KETORMAR-328722 format. One record per residue: residue number from 1; x, y, z of N, C-alpha, C in turn. Coordinates in pm, whole numbers, plus 32768, in hexadecimal, padded with zeros to 4 digits. Example, Ala and Ser with C-alpha at 12.3 -4.5 7.8 and 13.67 -1.06 7.14 Angstrom:
2
<guse 1, <8527, 7DC7, 830C>, <84CE, 7E3E, 830C>, <8528, 7EB6, 830C>>;
<guse 2, <8505, 7F1F, 82C4>, <8557, 7F96, 82CA>, <850A, 8003, 8313>>;
//
This chain:
169
<guse 1, <8B91, 74F3, 2D81>, <8B64, 7556, 2DDF>, <8BCB, 75C7, 2DE5>>;
<guse 2, <8BA0, 7641, 2E01>, <8BF9, 76B5, 2E04>, <8BFE, 76EE, 2E91>>;
<guse 3, <8C76, 7715, 2EBF>, <8C86, 7751, 2F43>, <8C71, 77E7, 2F39>>;
<guse 4, <8C7A, 782B, 2FAB>, <8C64, 78BC, 2FAD>, <8CCF, 7908, 2F60>>;
<guse 5, <8D46, 78CE, 2F50>, <8DAF, 7914, 2F05>, <8DAC, 78F2, 2E71>>;
<guse 6, <8D44, 78A9, 2E44>, <8D33, 788D, 2DB7>, <8D75, 780E, 2D85>>;
<guse 7, <8DC2, 77C9, 2DD9>, <8E04, 774D, 2DB0>, <8DA0, 76DA, 2DB2>>;
<guse 8, <8DB4, 767D, 2D55>, <8D60, 7606, 2D52>, <8D9C, 759D, 2DB0>>;
<guse 9, <8D41, 7558, 2DF9>, <8D6E, 74ED, 2E53>, <8D1D, 7470, 2E37>>;
<guse 10, <8D5B, 7400, 2E52>, <8D14, 7380, 2E43>, <8CC5, 7365, 2EC2>>;
<guse 11, <8C63, 730B, 2EBA>, <8C19, 72E6, 2F33>, <8C75, 72B1, 2FA1>>;
<guse 12, <8CE0, 7269, 2F7B>, <8D3E, 7236, 2FDE>, <8D87, 72A7, 3025>>;
<guse 13, <8DAF, 7310, 2FD9>, <8DF2, 7381, 3015>, <8D94, 73C9, 3076>>;
<guse 14, <8D16, 73D7, 304F>, <8CB5, 7419, 30A6>, <8CA4, 73CB, 3127>>;
<guse 15, <8C9D, 7347, 311B>, <8C8C, 72F2, 3191>, <8D02, 7306, 31F0>>;
<guse 16, <8D7B, 7309, 31B9>, <8DF3, 731C, 3209>, <8DF3, 73A5, 324B>>;
<guse 17, <8DC5, 740A, 3204>, <8DC3, 7491, 323B>, <8D5D, 749F, 32AB>>;
<guse 18, <8CF6, 744C, 32AB>, <8C8C, 7457, 330E>, <8CA8, 7409, 338E>>;
<guse 19, <8D01, 73A5, 338A>, <8D1A, 7351, 33FF>, <8DA6, 7367, 3432>>;
<guse 20, <8DB5, 736C, 34B8>, <8E3B, 737C, 34F0>, <8E8F, 72FF, 34D5>>;
<guse 21, <8F09, 7314, 34A7>, <8F5F, 72A2, 3489>, <8FE1, 72AD, 34D7>>;
<guse 22, <9021, 723A, 34EC>, <90A3, 7235, 352D>, <910C, 7229, 34C0>>;
<guse 23, <9189, 7213, 34EB>, <91F4, 7200, 348B>, <91E2, 7181, 343A>>;
<guse 24, <9190, 7124, 3468>, <9176, 70A8, 341E>, <90FD, 70B4, 33C2>>;
<guse 25, <90CB, 712E, 33AE>, <9052, 7145, 3360>, <8FDB, 70F7, 3397>>;
<guse 26, <8FCF, 70F8, 341A>, <8F62, 70B2, 345E>, <8F03, 7119, 349A>>;
<guse 27, <8E86, 70F6, 349B>, <8E23, 7149, 34DD>, <8E31, 7133, 3574>>;
<guse 28, <8E5B, 7199, 35BB>, <8E78, 718E, 364A>, <8DFB, 7169, 3699>>;
<guse 29, <8D8E, 71AC, 367D>, <8D12, 7192, 36C8>, <8CE0, 7104, 36AF>>;
<guse 30, <8CE2, 70D8, 3633>, <8CB6, 704F, 3613>, <8D13, 6FE8, 3652>>;
<guse 31, <8D94, 7005, 3656>, <8DF3, 6FA9, 3695>, <8DD3, 6F9C, 372A>>;
<guse 32, <8DB4, 700A, 376A>, <8D91, 7007, 37F8>, <8D0F, 6FBB, 3810>>;
<guse 33, <8CAD, 6FD0, 37B9>, <8C2E, 6F87, 37C5>, <8C47, 6EF1, 37B2>>;
<guse 34, <8C99, 6ECF, 3750>, <8CB7, 6E42, 3735>, <8CFF, 6E03, 37AC>>;
<guse 35, <8D5D, 6E4C, 37E6>, <8DA4, 6E19, 385B>, <8D45, 6E00, 38CF>>;
<guse 36, <8CED, 6E5E, 38E8>, <8C8D, 6E4E, 3955>, <8C2F, 6DD8, 393C>>;
<guse 37, <8BFC, 6DCC, 38C2>, <8BA3, 6D5D, 38A2>, <8BEA, 6CD7, 38AD>>;
<guse 38, <8C65, 6CD1, 387F>, <8CB2, 6C56, 3886>, <8CD0, 6C33, 3918>>;
<guse 39, <8CF0, 6C97, 3966>, <8D0B, 6C83, 39F6>, <8C8D, 6C4D, 3A3C>>;
<guse 40, <8C1B, 6C85, 3A1A>, <8B9B, 6C56, 3A54>, <8B82, 6BC5, 3A2D>>;
<guse 41, <8B97, 6BA4, 39AF>, <8B80, 6B1D, 397D>, <8BD6, 6AB8, 39C9>>;
<guse 42, <8C56, 6AD4, 39D3>, <8CB4, 6A78, 3A12>, <8C9A, 6A6A, 3AA8>>;
<guse 43, <8C84, 6ADA, 3AEC>, <8C6F, 6AD2, 3B7D>, <8BE9, 6A93, 3B9F>>;
<guse 44, <8B85, 6AA4, 3B49>, <8B04, 6A63, 3B60>, <8B14, 69CB, 3B55>>;
<guse 45, <8B59, 699D, 3AEE>, <8B6F, 690E, 3ADB>, <8BBE, 68D5, 3B50>>;
<guse 46, <8C24, 691B, 3B78>, <8C79, 68F1, 3BE7>, <8C27, 68E4, 3C68>>;
<guse 47, <8BD6, 6945, 3C84>, <8B84, 6945, 3CFD>, <8B1F, 68D3, 3CFC>>;
<guse 48, <8ADF, 68BC, 3C8A>, <8A7B, 6851, 3C80>, <8AB9, 67C8, 3C94>>;
<guse 49, <8B2E, 67B2, 3C5C>, <8B71, 6731, 3C6F>, <8B96, 671E, 3D02>>;
<guse 50, <8BC7, 6785, 3D42>, <8BEA, 677B, 3DD0>, <8B6F, 675C, 3E26>>;
<guse 51, <8AFD, 6790, 3DFE>, <8A81, 6775, 3E46>, <8A56, 66E4, 3E31>>;
<guse 52, <8A6C, 66B0, 3DBC>, <8A42, 6629, 3D9A>, <8A9C, 65BE, 3DD8>>;
<guse 53, <8B1B, 65DB, 3DE9>, <8B7D, 6579, 3E17>, <8B56, 652C, 3E96>>;
<guse 54, <8B25, 656B, 3EFF>, <8B05, 6520, 3F79>, <8A98, 64B5, 3F66>>;
<guse 55, <8A4A, 64C1, 3EFE>, <89DD, 6462, 3EE6>, <8A07, 63EA, 3E92>>;
<guse 56, <8A7D, 63F1, 3E56>, <8AAB, 6388, 3DFC>, <8AF5, 631E, 3E4D>>;
<guse 57, <8AC5, 62A2, 3E40>, <8AFE, 6235, 3E8F>, <8B62, 61E1, 3E41>>;
<guse 58, <8B55, 61DD, 3DBE>, <8BAD, 618A, 3D6C>, <8C34, 61CF, 3D5A>>;
<guse 59, <8C9E, 618A, 3D83>, <8D25, 61C2, 3D83>, <8D52, 61F2, 3CF9>>;
<guse 60, <8D34, 61A6, 3C92>, <8D5C, 61CB, 3C09>, <8D21, 6252, 3BE1>>;
<guse 61, <8CA3, 6268, 3C01>, <8C5F, 62E5, 3BE0>, <8C97, 6356, 3C35>>;
<guse 62, <8CB1, 633A, 3CB3>, <8CEB, 63A0, 3D0D>, <8D71, 63D1, 3CD7>>;
<guse 63, <8DC4, 6372, 3CAA>, <8E46, 6398, 3C70>, <8E34, 63F1, 3BF5>>;
<guse 64, <8DD6, 63CB, 3BA1>, <8DBA, 6419, 3B27>, <8D90, 64A7, 3B4C>>;
<guse 65, <8D37, 64B3, 3BAE>, <8D08, 6537, 3BD7>, <8D78, 658A, 3C15>>;
<guse 66, <8DCF, 654B, 3C63>, <8E41, 6594, 3C9D>, <8E9F, 65C8, 3C2F>>;
<guse 67, <8EB2, 6577, 3BC8>, <8F06, 65A3, 3B56>, <8EC7, 661B, 3B10>>;
<guse 68, <8E42, 6619, 3B07>, <8DFD, 6689, 3AC7>, <8E0D, 6708, 3B1A>>;
<guse 69, <8E02, 66FC, 3B9E>, <8E16, 6770, 3BF5>, <8EA4, 67A6, 3BE3>>;
<guse 70, <8F06, 674C, 3BDB>, <8F90, 6777, 3BC5>, <8F9F, 67C0, 3B40>>;
<guse 71, <8F5C, 678E, 3AD9>, <8F64, 67D0, 3A57>, <8F26, 685B, 3A5E>>;
<guse 72, <8EB5, 6867, 3AA3>, <8E77, 68EA, 3AB2>, <8ECE, 6947, 3B06>>;
<guse 73, <8F13, 6910, 3B6A>, <8F74, 6961, 3BB7>, <8FDD, 699A, 3B58>>;
<guse 74, <900D, 6945, 3AFD>, <9071, 6971, 3A9B>, <9039, 69E0, 3A42>>;
<guse 75, <8FBD, 69D0, 3A14>, <8F7F, 6A37, 39C0>, <8F6F, 6ABA, 3A0E>>;
<guse 76, <8F4A, 6AB1, 3A8D>, <8F3C, 6B2B, 3ADF>, <8FC4, 6B70, 3AEB>>;
<guse 77, <902E, 6B23, 3AFE>, <90B4, 6B5D, 3B05>, <90D8, 6BA4, 3A82>>;
<guse 78, <90B9, 6B63, 3A11>, <90D3, 6BA1, 398F>, <9084, 6C23, 397F>>;
<guse 79, <9005, 6C1E, 39A5>, <8FB2, 6C97, 399C>, <8FE9, 6D05, 39F6>>;
<guse 80, <9010, 6CE1, 3A70>, <9049, 6D44, 3ACC>, <90C7, 6D84, 3A92>>;
<guse 81, <9119, 6D33, 3A53>, <9195, 6D66, 3A17>, <9176, 6DC7, 39A4>>;
<guse 82, <9119, 6DA0, 394F>, <90F3, 6DF8, 38DF>, <90B9, 6E7A, 3915>>;
<guse 83, <9062, 6E6F, 3978>, <9024, 6EE7, 39B3>, <908E, 6F42, 39F1>>;
<guse 84, <90ED, 6F06, 3A32>, <9159, 6F55, 3A6F>, <91A9, 6F9D, 3A03>>;
<guse 85, <91C8, 6F57, 3997>, <9213, 6F93, 3929>, <91C5, 7005, 38E8>>;
<guse 86, <9140, 6FF9, 38E8>, <90EC, 7061, 38AC>, <90B9, 70C6, 3913>>;
<guse 87, <90E9, 70B8, 398E>, <90C2, 7112, 39FB>, <9029, 711A, 3A09>>;
<guse 88, <8FEC, 70A4, 3A1B>, <8F5A, 7099, 3A1E>, <8F2F, 7033, 3A86>>;
<guse 89, <8EC7, 7052, 3AD1>, <8E8A, 6FF5, 3B2F>, <8E09, 6FC0, 3AF3>>;
<guse 90, <8E02, 6F3D, 3AD7>, <8D88, 6F08, 3A99>, <8D13, 6F09, 3AFC>>;
<guse 91, <8C9C, 6F13, 3AC5>, <8C24, 6F0E, 3B16>, <8C05, 6E7C, 3B34>>;
<guse 92, <8BFF, 6E57, 3BB3>, <8BE1, 6DCA, 3BD3>, <8B4E, 6DAA, 3BBB>>;
<guse 93, <8B31, 6D2A, 3BB8>, <8AA5, 6CFF, 3BAD>, <8A5C, 6D31, 3C2A>>;
<guse 94, <89E2, 6D5E, 3C1B>, <8997, 6D8E, 3C8F>, <898A, 6D20, 3CF9>>;
<guse 95, <89A0, 6D43, 3D75>, <8997, 6CE2, 3DE3>, <890D, 6C9F, 3DE3>>;
<guse 96, <88A6, 6CED, 3DC3>, <881E, 6CB7, 3DC0>, <8812, 6C46, 3D5A>>;
<guse 97, <884C, 6C59, 3CE5>, <8845, 6BF3, 3C7C>, <888F, 6B75, 3CA7>>;
<guse 98, <8902, 6B85, 3CE2>, <894F, 6B11, 3D12>, <8903, 6AC9, 3D80>>;
<guse 99, <88CB, 6B15, 3DDD>, <887F, 6AD9, 3E4B>, <8806, 6A8C, 3E16>>;
<guse 100, <87BE, 6AC6, 3DB9>, <8749, 6A83, 3D81>, <8770, 6A03, 3D37>>;
<guse 101, <87DA, 6A07, 3CEA>, <8809, 6990, 3CA2>, <8832, 6923, 3D04>>;
<guse 102, <887A, 6949, 3D6C>, <88A7, 68E7, 3DCE>, <8832, 68AC, 3E1D>>;
<guse 103, <87CF, 68FD, 3E3C>, <8758, 68CB, 3E81>, <870E, 6868, 3E27>>;
<guse 104, <8706, 6886, 3DA8>, <86C5, 682B, 3D49>, <870D, 67A5, 3D42>>;
<guse 105, <8790, 67A8, 3D41>, <87DF, 672D, 3D3D>, <87C6, 66DB, 3DBB>>;
<guse 106, <87CA, 671D, 3E2D>, <87B4, 66D6, 3EAD>, <8729, 6697, 3EB1>>;
<guse 107, <86C4, 66E1, 3E83>, <863C, 66AC, 3E83>, <8631, 6632, 3E26>>;
<guse 108, <866E, 663B, 3DB1>, <8669, 65CB, 3D53>, <86B1, 6550, 3D8A>>;
<guse 109, <871D, 6565, 3DD1>, <876C, 64F5, 3E05>, <8728, 64B3, 3E7D>>;
<guse 110, <86CF, 64F8, 3EBF>, <8688, 64BC, 3F31>, <8629, 644D, 3F03>>;
<guse 111, <85F8, 6459, 3E89>, <8598, 63F7, 3E57>, <85D9, 637F, 3E15>>;
<guse 112, <8653, 6391, 3DDE>, <8693, 6325, 3D93>, <8729, 633F, 3D8E>>;
<guse 113, <8776, 62E3, 3DCA>, <8808, 62F3, 3DCD>, <884E, 6295, 3D6B>>;
<guse 114, <8804, 625D, 3D0E>, <8840, 61FF, 3CAE>, <88A1, 6247, 3C51>>;
<guse 115, <88FD, 61FA, 3C1B>, <895F, 6232, 3BBE>, <891A, 6267, 3B40>>;
<guse 116, <88B2, 6223, 3B15>, <8867, 6251, 3AA1>, <882B, 62DB, 3ABC>>;
<guse 117, <87F7, 62EE, 3B35>, <87BC, 636F, 3B58>, <8828, 63DC, 3B60>>;
<guse 118, <889B, 63B9, 3B98>, <890C, 6417, 3B9F>, <8934, 643F, 3B11>>;
<guse 119, <893E, 63DD, 3AB8>, <8963, 63F9, 3A2D>, <88FC, 6454, 39EB>>;
<guse 120, <887D, 643B, 3A06>, <8813, 648E, 39CC>, <8820, 651F, 39FA>>;
<guse 121, <8838, 6533, 3A7A>, <884A, 65BB, 3AAF>, <88C4, 65FD, 3A70>>;
<guse 122, <8932, 65B1, 3A67>, <89AD, 65E7, 3A2D>, <899A, 6607, 3998>>;
<guse 123, <8955, 65B1, 3951>, <893C, 65C9, 38C3>, <88EA, 6648, 38AE>>;
<guse 124, <8885, 665C, 3902>, <8832, 66D4, 38F5>, <8885, 6752, 390E>>;
<guse 125, <88D6, 6750, 3978>, <892A, 67C4, 3996>, <8992, 67DC, 392B>>;
<guse 126, <89CE, 6770, 38FB>, <8A35, 677C, 3894>, <89F9, 67B3, 3813>>;
<guse 127, <8983, 6783, 37EF>, <8941, 67B5, 3777>, <8923, 684A, 3783>>;
<guse 128, <88F6, 6876, 37F8>, <88DF, 6905, 380E>, <8960, 6954, 37FB>>;
<guse 129, <89CF, 691F, 382F>, <8A50, 6961, 381F>, <8A7C, 6967, 378E>>;
<guse 130, <8A66, 68FB, 3744>, <8A8A, 68F6, 36B6>, <8A3A, 695D, 3667>>;
<guse 131, <89B9, 6962, 3681>, <8964, 69C3, 363C>, <8995, 6A51, 3658>>;
<guse 132, <89B5, 6A6C, 36D5>, <89E6, 6AF0, 36FB>, <8A6A, 6B10, 36B5>>;
<guse 133, <8AC2, 6AAE, 36AC>, <8B43, 6AC4, 3669>, <8B31, 6ADE, 35D4>>;
<guse 134, <8AD8, 6A95, 3592>, <8ABD, 6AB0, 3505>, <8A88, 6B3E, 34F2>>;
<guse 135, <8A30, 6B69, 354B>, <89FA, 6BF1, 3545>, <8A6C, 6C56, 3553>>;
<guse 136, <8AC4, 6C3F, 35B4>, <8B33, 6C9C, 35CA>, <8B8D, 6CA6, 354F>>;
<guse 137, <8BAF, 6C33, 3516>, <8C08, 6C34, 34A2>, <8BC8, 6C7F, 342D>>;
<guse 138, <8B46, 6C6C, 341A>, <8B00, 6CB1, 33AE>, <8AF4, 6D47, 33CB>>;
<guse 139, <8AD8, 6D69, 3448>, <8ABD, 6DF4, 346C>, <8B3C, 6E48, 347A>>;
<guse 140, <8BA5, 6E0C, 34B0>, <8C1C, 6E5A, 34CF>, <8C87, 6E48, 3464>>;
<guse 141, <8C78, 6E91, 33FA>, <8CDF, 6E95, 3393>, <8D35, 6F10, 33B1>>;
<guse 142, <8DA3, 6F1C, 3371>, <8DFF, 6F8D, 3383>, <8E2F, 6F9A, 3414>>;
<guse 143, <8E3F, 6F27, 3458>, <8E72, 6F2B, 34E1>, <8F04, 6F01, 34E2>>;
<guse 144, <8F42, 6F11, 3554>, <8FCD, 6EEA, 3566>, <8FDE, 6E59, 3539>>;
<guse 145, <9040, 6E3C, 34E5>, <9052, 6DB4, 34B0>, <9067, 6D4B, 351D>>;
<guse 146, <90A6, 6D72, 3589>, <90BD, 6D15, 35F8>, <9038, 6CEB, 3637>>;
<guse 147, <8FDC, 6D48, 3643>, <8F57, 6D2C, 367B>, <8F08, 6CD5, 361A>>;
<guse 148, <8F0E, 6CF5, 359B>, <8EC7, 6CA6, 3535>, <8EFA, 6C16, 3533>>;
<guse 149, <8F7C, 6C05, 353E>, <8FB7, 6B7F, 3540>, <8F89, 6B31, 35BB>>;
<guse 150, <8F87, 6B73, 362E>, <8F5C, 6B31, 36AA>, <8EC8, 6B09, 36A1>>;
<guse 151, <8E76, 6B5D, 3665>, <8DE9, 6B39, 3651>, <8DDE, 6AB6, 3604>>;
<guse 152, <8E2A, 6AAB, 359A>, <8E25, 6A33, 3544>, <8E5D, 69B9, 358D>>;
<guse 153, <8EC6, 69CC, 35DD>, <8EFF, 695D, 3629>, <8E9A, 6928, 3690>>;
<guse 154, <8E57, 6983, 36D4>, <8DF4, 695A, 3737>, <8D7E, 6916, 36F2>>;
<guse 155, <8D55, 6948, 3680>, <8CE9, 6909, 3635>, <8D0E, 687A, 360F>>;
<guse 156, <8D87, 6866, 35DB>, <8DB4, 67DF, 35B6>, <8DB5, 6784, 3631>>;
<guse 157, <8DE2, 67B8, 36A2>, <8DE4, 676A, 371E>, <8D56, 6742, 3745>>;
<guse 158, <8CFA, 67A1, 3741>, <8C6F, 6786, 3766>, <8C30, 671E, 3708>>;
<guse 159, <8C4A, 672B, 3687>, <8C13, 66CB, 3628>, <8C4B, 663E, 3641>>;
<guse 160, <8CCA, 6635, 3661>, <8D06, 65B3, 3681>, <8CCB, 6579, 3701>>;
<guse 161, <8CB7, 65D0, 3762>, <8C7C, 65A5, 37E1>, <8BEE, 6572, 37CA>>;
<guse 162, <8BA4, 65B6, 3774>, <8B1B, 658D, 3755>, <8B1B, 64FF, 371A>>;
<guse 163, <8B75, 64E6, 36BC>, <8B7E, 6461, 367E>, <8BA3, 63F7, 36E5>>;
<guse 164, <8C00, 6415, 373D>, <8C2C, 63B5, 37A3>, <8BBC, 6395, 3806>>;
<guse 165, <8B6A, 63F5, 3826>, <8AFE, 63E0, 3887>, <8A94, 637F, 3854>>;
<guse 166, <8A87, 6374, 37D2>, <8A23, 6319, 3799>, <8A3A, 6289, 37C5>>;
<guse 167, <8AB7, 6265, 37E2>, <8AD7, 61DD, 380B>, <8A94, 61B6, 388F>>;
<guse 168, <8A6F, 6218, 38DF>, <8A32, 61FD, 3962>, <899A, 61F2, 395C>>;
<guse 169, <8960, 6206, 38E8>, <88CE, 61FC, 38DB>, <88A0, 616B, 38D9>>;
//
């Protein structure tokens, strides 16, 4: 391809010229979108687990869920730190979406409080989170390496959690 000054450029050079980049050669806008999506994913999972906790009677499962909330707290702290370093406020998950998810959990738990049912609800939510994380990783290339690494760490955590939940079925 040729620019207006007659020089030839590669498709990669054109792509770089069209997108705003930081000193890390990252697309700033995509990094911000990725941060917001990751923040939504983590806070949604955290909120849903907190909603589910009062309905869980088995101590072993309660401990597991508390550990998951702590892990999500840690991820939120990491996201907050990255956002602060990049001078960015992530967009939180819409209150309406969180409210609807929590209402759905409460309604499901009113009919069946068994551990198998809790595991089924957790597996469904975890699978939704995993799907969303795979989409983010595929969609958000050329982002800040720290954000990309955190996406992959959270995905690995979610996949491990999914496998562990199968034991309660």
